Steps between C-alpha positions, in 0.01 A plus 500: 500500500531425875469126440808497277709774661815429699417796720166668574525847661272615782143605411456864394305596812808421711742722306442818699571334834800305372664800335438707812672236714793490258535879505498501881776239504711702256482810719530347845823450694642150467811327633549300180768621257358714222599252228309223677200728540511579128497127426194453721318798351560374147342163573203663671439743214523226237265284707244777542523549121288817499499574124376318194839551334843632592523358853844350436645822359355710780610252765858499371502880477371515857814319621730769365280786620483352850877463518532865403230599752681306773831673408681191370518663156562864419336451159251234378762315296491135613358295210391179676266415214805380309581236763138386519485466121816291495350266758134529408399142582673509840347841573144376449568171678623680810212748499252213493694314770449799730128511420437128531754385759614813683853436371638848563869422551570361148325801348693750712831326419418513128404868526821594684707307247332707229579828674865401542536380141337804340686744727834343402408515132390863530835589659684321217294689243569834667874431500495397135309812400740720695796344319325531162422869540852579621656319204272681257579833665872435455441421132307824451764711672775337291323579171650806325171627355298443818345807658407577858139445393577142395641429845202668664264294288672179607447598863126528429465163329472278812183693589387537138633198305261568210525849349398705200660821378221714656551311827873574493429869431293512821738289709804709410325835464666552165421554132390232255828510300707461817277218624524328162879523508516354852279208398714450189818471705348234726355318200840493327651349814230232508366625831167605350320293238224629272197273540240611243686483168338829400667816375269723705353476851769255599545334839834401651564246773783441744490138388776352717347656811152369419636156413662473842179608671302237306746218566323211670156662505343240271580185695427143404287294734714340770 
């Protein structure tokens, strides 16, 4: 209800004009750094609030897509949502401060801190995953009963950390018995873990890899 809401978005009849203005700003030349522009666009999108649901998710996704569009990212991999979730109260306080007081500088500083923090964490994660895969590859190559297919399967796991035997058959272009043997080698080494508990139609996960990817993605409120 508008009378109880902390923020009331613009009336529906204004959405077309407001979104058009935002789109024009996104595509026009601007002297501001791209990260600052992304911070401004995010506030504007969240303030326009064009959808009944999902505005926050779309607005956060828009940040990453814009940074890719503006060539700051080669892939849409910056997960700023994580920083905003960690600091949820501060995030909403600063958004409202822009809307009510025009306090842009604290918001932009917060946004840039988030970019720096998440970029550093992403680099740390990438290094850890690189080390993990190399250690596991060395273990596979040092195992007497390991086949070339087991090593090839390990190389596929970063892109496919959850696999079934039919999936492995397709990934390696091999037979079911050979795929089963390759999975068995990695399972014996503790690299793959069976997740279903079934005897048939089983699924295997590269658990250590997934655990590192998940680390810190369910933050407590700051």
